[in-house]
Residue, then its C-alpha position, 0 to 999 in steps of 0.5 A: m190871169a183872169i179866173k175866179m178863185r176866192v182864198l179864205y181862211n181861218s186863222k189868227k197867225k199872221g202868216m196865214a192872213q199874208f198868204a191870202d193877200a199875197v195870193r190876192n196879189e198874184y193873180e189880181l183877185p178883188v178885195n172881196a175874193v179874201d177873207g178870214n171870217f167864217p161864214p165868209a162875207y161873201p159865200c162862194d158861187k161857181e168859183r173855179i177854186v177856192i183856197l182855204g187856209v186853217s191853223a189848227k191843231s186837233t180839231v177845226a172850229d164849228n163853223f169852219r167844218l160846217f162851211c167845209c161840209e157845205l162846199n158842194k160843186s156848186r159853191a166850187a169846183n175845186v178845192a185846195l188846203v193850206v193847213d198850218g198843223d199836222q196831218a191828222v187835221a189835214d185828213k179831217i178837213s179833207e174828209y169834210i170837203t171830199s164828202a161835200e163832193t167836190n175835187l180836193v186838187g191838193v193839201k199843203l202842210i206848213n208851220l207858222g210857229g207861234f200862238g194865235p196873235f202872236g204867230g209866225t210871219l210868212t218868210d219870204d221863202l214860204q211866200a214863193e214855195l206857197l205861191a208857186w204850190v197855189k199855181d200848180m193847183v190852178a193849173n190841177c182845175k178840173 
């Protein structure tokens, strides 16, 4: 399925990078469609969907917050959010995204466990669950 998609993540945990790579492989995205830095090396431009992954307990990094606040419809028509953290952080990030007036198609809470680079890896079951969720998010794009 050819779709203009980006997968961006802000996490030092191995599981979030594994998730981004799994989506890239599933949708046969070019290498530059996946980025783990903020701001990303290649800016979003008229993306059909941007999938954001973040690990955060209580606050998010300022550069990630600024990126979310600037993610308007000319950059991304739709955004899906995967949060390794709690509901309060997911709600904050959702507010940043919707304040930029882009379409938030879904939010998924996960728990990768661990800490930083020693953080949990993605289990096969969680990977399958996340890929099914991404498929639903892509189908929900306007």
